[in-house]
Backbone as CSV, one residue per row, in Angstrom:
resi,resn,N_x,N_y,N_z,CA_x,CA_y,CA_z,C_x,C_y,C_z
1,UNK,34.116,10.546,5.503,34.596,11.971,4.836,33.435,11.995,3.189
2,UNK,33.779,10.871,2.433,32.871,10.750,1.185,31.796,10.782,1.492
3,UNK,30.843,10.131,2.323,29.179,10.018,2.049,29.174,11.358,3.078
4,UNK,29.871,12.473,3.962,29.068,13.553,4.237,29.448,14.149,2.955
5,UNK,30.541,14.398,2.394,29.915,15.556,0.664,28.848,14.621,0.037
6,UNK,28.528,13.425,-0.381,27.572,12.926,-0.277,26.268,12.832,0.311
7,UNK,26.290,13.103,1.139,25.120,14.076,1.401,24.269,15.453,1.369
8,UNK,26.059,15.888,1.688,25.347,17.759,1.909,25.156,17.660,-0.281
9,UNK,25.636,17.246,-1.143,25.826,17.043,-2.157,23.955,16.552,-2.394
10,UNK,23.682,16.067,-1.723,21.750,15.665,-2.160,21.260,16.615,-1.886
11,UNK,21.940,16.900,-0.300,21.206,17.946,0.644,21.069,19.982,-0.324
12,UNK,21.797,20.023,-1.521,22.039,21.391,-1.826,21.057,21.018,-2.899
13,UNK,21.256,19.258,-3.750,20.492,20.042,-5.041,19.217,19.508,-4.410
14,UNK,18.535,18.696,-3.378,16.981,18.626,-3.374,16.946,20.632,-3.164
15,UNK,17.861,21.370,-2.174,17.591,22.720,-1.861,16.941,23.410,-3.136
16,UNK,17.976,23.227,-4.326,17.869,23.936,-4.710,16.226,23.954,-5.856
17,UNK,16.190,21.998,-6.020,15.111,21.874,-6.993,13.870,22.704,-6.255
18,UNK,13.810,22.312,-4.964,13.059,22.740,-3.766,12.455,25.129,-3.909
19,UNK,13.611,25.235,-4.226,14.029,27.053,-4.345,13.422,27.239,-5.608
20,UNK,13.795,25.966,-6.322,12.687,26.550,-8.046,10.961,26.538,-8.471
21,UNK,11.247,24.971,-7.356,9.466,24.988,-7.157,8.973,26.269,-6.621
22,UNK,9.175,26.733,-5.672,8.710,27.718,-4.411,8.295,29.274,-5.520
23,UNK,10.044,29.040,-6.160,10.081,30.042,-6.971,8.832,30.483,-8.327
24,UNK,8.416,29.510,-8.450,7.651,29.303,-9.680,5.979,29.091,-9.136
25,UNK,5.873,29.059,-7.950,5.214,29.060,-6.756,4.549,30.855,-7.157
26,UNK,5.389,31.102,-6.337,5.858,32.819,-5.983,5.149,33.215,-7.277
27,UNK,5.910,33.283,-8.534,5.879,33.753,-9.786,3.209,33.737,-10.303
28,UNK,4.309,31.902,-10.066,2.398,32.281,-10.196,1.185,32.383,-9.618
29,UNK,1.846,32.338,-8.530,0.771,33.282,-7.337,0.459,34.100,-7.500
30,UNK,1.347,35.134,-7.729,1.389,36.328,-7.762,0.882,37.308,-8.714
31,UNK,1.374,36.695,-10.787,0.479,36.434,-11.407,-0.903,37.082,-11.634
32,UNK,-1.446,35.546,-10.565,-2.932,34.982,-10.979,-3.528,36.362,-9.556
33,UNK,-3.004,36.464,-9.069,-3.487,38.055,-8.350,-3.574,38.807,-8.894
34,UNK,-2.329,39.346,-9.162,-2.731,40.616,-10.501,-3.389,40.921,-11.960
35,UNK,-3.451,39.419,-12.387,-4.456,39.172,-12.959,-6.055,39.523,-12.531
36,UNK,-6.666,41.008,-13.512,-7.933,41.262,-13.397,-9.141,41.008,-14.165
37,UNK,-8.795,40.565,-14.865,-9.824,39.589,-15.960,-8.996,40.310,-17.460
38,UNK,-7.529,40.832,-17.570,-7.242,41.428,-19.102,-6.607,39.987,-19.549
39,UNK,-6.948,39.132,-19.893,-5.921,37.714,-19.728,-4.624,37.877,-21.608
40,UNK,-4.904,38.714,-21.947,-3.801,39.319,-22.864,-2.698,40.140,-22.344
41,UNK,-2.911,40.662,-21.261,-1.679,41.523,-20.024,-1.727,40.152,-18.989
42,UNK,-1.919,39.389,-18.976,-1.281,38.535,-17.976,-0.547,37.406,-18.648
43,UNK,-0.975,37.004,-19.607,0.128,36.163,-20.793,1.257,36.920,-21.128
44,UNK,1.161,38.156,-20.744,2.693,38.864,-21.833,3.135,38.604,-20.993
45,UNK,2.798,38.879,-19.374,3.849,39.338,-18.421,4.086,37.487,-17.637
46,UNK,3.578,36.539,-18.612,4.167,35.081,-17.471,4.676,34.202,-18.645
47,UNK,5.229,34.869,-19.901,5.744,34.732,-21.513,6.952,34.524,-20.675
48,UNK,7.676,35.832,-20.670,9.397,35.238,-20.214,9.270,34.271,-19.003
49,UNK,8.781,34.653,-18.045,8.843,33.497,-16.747,8.672,32.103,-17.570
50,UNK,7.549,32.033,-18.462,7.459,30.405,-19.481,8.902,30.477,-19.861
51,UNK,8.923,31.285,-20.594,10.338,30.787,-21.472,11.253,30.313,-20.677
52,UNK,12.051,30.959,-19.224,12.709,30.840,-18.770,12.573,28.865,-17.963
53,UNK,11.335,28.711,-17.327,10.653,27.265,-17.154,11.368,26.349,-17.996
54,UNK,11.087,26.896,-19.368,11.279,25.882,-19.924,12.768,25.270,-20.573
55,UNK,13.712,26.921,-21.129,14.926,26.520,-20.764,15.518,25.702,-19.576
56,UNK,14.930,25.775,-18.700,15.643,25.442,-17.827,15.679,24.074,-17.709
57,UNK,14.578,23.535,-17.368,13.141,22.325,-17.848,14.472,21.193,-18.930
58,UNK,14.491,22.020,-20.242,15.424,20.947,-21.394,16.542,20.973,-21.327
59,UNK,17.254,22.133,-19.937,18.893,22.092,-20.460,18.842,21.105,-19.094
60,UNK,17.732,21.224,-17.479,18.349,19.823,-16.492,17.601,18.855,-17.520
61,UNK,16.634,18.434,-17.826,16.950,17.092,-18.673,17.958,16.488,-19.857
62,UNK,18.095,17.492,-20.655,19.779,17.159,-21.220,20.453,16.277,-19.846
63,UNK,21.052,17.688,-19.111,21.996,17.181,-17.899,21.906,15.887,-17.613
64,UNK,20.434,15.587,-16.812,20.340,14.175,-16.791,19.944,13.044,-17.232
65,UNK,20.213,13.498,-18.798,20.036,12.384,-20.461,22.085,11.981,-19.940
66,UNK,22.561,13.118,-19.308,24.375,12.661,-19.572,24.748,11.886,-17.699
67,UNK,23.995,12.586,-17.064,24.127,11.659,-15.625,23.613,9.986,-15.789
68,UNK,22.582,9.990,-16.648,21.676,8.691,-16.386,23.143,7.992,-16.851
69,UNK,23.359,8.322,-18.405,24.368,7.481,-18.926,25.584,7.751,-17.839
70,UNK,26.015,7.790,-17.053,27.594,8.225,-16.694,27.134,7.346,-14.823
71,UNK,25.938,7.371,-14.878,25.733,5.889,-13.482,25.341,4.500,-14.072
72,UNK,25.033,4.922,-15.348,25.679,2.944,-15.818,26.619,2.897,-16.329
73,UNK,27.303,3.829,-16.642,28.911,3.764,-16.637,29.572,3.054,-15.736
74,UNK,29.289,3.964,-15.082,29.757,3.956,-12.799,29.045,2.501,-12.389
75,UNK,28.090,1.988,-13.248,27.253,0.418,-12.450,27.831,-0.485,-13.144
76,UNK,28.144,-0.297,-14.515,28.884,-1.294,-15.053,30.178,-1.736,-15.131
77,UNK,31.360,-0.104,-14.782,32.423,-1.097,-13.653,32.353,-1.030,-12.905
78,UNK,32.070,-0.996,-11.894,31.760,-1.170,-10.312,32.477,-2.807,-10.095
79,UNK,32.659,-3.756,-10.838,33.159,-5.394,-10.483,32.043,-5.737,-9.565
80,UNK,32.917,-5.849,-8.546,32.684,-6.526,-7.475,32.529,-5.779,-6.397
81,UNK,32.073,-3.851,-6.186,32.645,-3.003,-5.213,30.891,-2.461,-5.002
82,UNK,30.668,-3.664,-3.915,28.810,-3.001,-3.822,28.708,-1.664,-3.002
83,UNK,29.986,-0.663,-2.961,29.429,0.339,-2.014,29.344,1.059,-4.042
84,UNK,30.043,1.124,-5.120,30.094,1.398,-6.389,28.380,1.329,-6.917
85,UNK,28.358,0.679,-6.500,26.976,0.090,-7.527,26.188,0.748,-6.525
86,UNK,25.538,0.691,-5.033,25.037,1.585,-4.987,24.562,2.625,-4.823
87,UNK,26.216,3.421,-5.321,25.994,4.755,-5.140,25.093,4.966,-6.861
88,UNK,25.482,4.180,-7.824,24.864,3.979,-9.079,23.532,3.799,-8.995
89,UNK,23.128,3.204,-8.753,21.708,3.078,-8.697,21.325,4.682,-7.714
90,UNK,22.455,5.193,-6.627,20.795,6.349,-5.249,21.161,7.467,-6.793
91,UNK,21.991,7.315,-7.998,22.135,8.282,-8.887,20.958,8.034,-10.107
92,UNK,20.845,7.225,-10.016,19.648,7.079,-10.422,18.480,7.159,-10.254
93,UNK,17.818,6.900,-9.911,16.667,7.656,-8.487,17.031,8.858,-8.211
94,UNK,17.970,9.183,-7.875,17.527,10.767,-7.797,17.227,11.727,-8.887
95,UNK,18.101,10.967,-9.796,17.751,11.624,-11.838,16.668,12.056,-11.289
96,UNK,16.151,10.271,-11.258,14.660,9.921,-12.013,13.563,11.203,-11.259
97,UNK,14.355,10.866,-9.659,13.180,12.108,-8.623,13.465,13.670,-8.995
98,UNK,13.948,14.381,-9.586,14.269,15.168,-10.370,13.801,15.689,-11.574
99,UNK,14.055,14.620,-11.945,13.502,15.199,-13.034,11.349,14.482,-13.370
100,UNK,11.041,14.319,-12.260,9.803,13.654,-12.418,9.459,15.267,-11.434
101,UNK,10.576,15.812,-10.634,9.671,17.067,-10.047,9.529,18.212,-11.219
102,UNK,10.807,18.157,-11.311,10.580,19.220,-12.166,9.993,19.507,-13.692
103,UNK,9.553,18.402,-14.585,8.489,17.385,-15.280,6.686,18.167,-15.095
104,UNK,7.190,18.009,-13.831,4.909,18.189,-12.875,5.468,19.635,-11.827
105,UNK,5.952,20.471,-12.293,5.609,21.113,-11.267,4.698,22.076,-11.752
106,UNK,4.819,22.576,-13.072,3.838,23.106,-13.462,2.115,22.820,-13.159
107,UNK,2.869,21.600,-13.840,0.700,20.918,-12.900,0.267,20.507,-11.466
108,UNK,1.481,20.765,-10.319,1.586,21.049,-9.426,1.230,22.314,-8.460
109,UNK,1.932,23.181,-9.081,1.189,24.776,-9.105,0.228,24.807,-9.696
110,UNK,-1.031,24.322,-10.480,-2.008,24.125,-11.062,-3.171,23.510,-9.518
111,UNK,-2.406,22.451,-9.249,-3.378,22.063,-8.872,-3.454,22.600,-8.036
112,UNK,-1.651,22.911,-7.435,-2.719,23.814,-5.726,-3.114,25.644,-5.781
113,UNK,-2.599,26.313,-7.005,-3.497,27.619,-7.120,-5.077,26.848,-7.153
114,UNK,-5.351,25.961,-8.002,-6.540,25.670,-8.846,-7.125,26.269,-9.786
115,UNK,-6.108,26.315,-10.167,-6.393,27.486,-12.278,-6.516,26.105,-13.055
């Protein structure tokens, strides 16, 4: 039963990151299409979206740091329990992957759009 909950949590977190990435891609594509040479208007539209993204990026980074500390604590206090050690290792791996996706999202969007 705990294994099933862990898999659901992983799936939900992965879907959340993918949904955020898709939303950012959609917003960027919409703004690029709306841009008809008026750069200042484009920047005015994009600025609130960029502010929200920056807030989310830094908030997630702080939460990820706390999760890394928790994973390290879990690993250290696991003793001889290989299951807890494996869970702590997986937590570190998923946190690092999530951070990489969040921080690389603008680069990936620019790569996809070719801007």
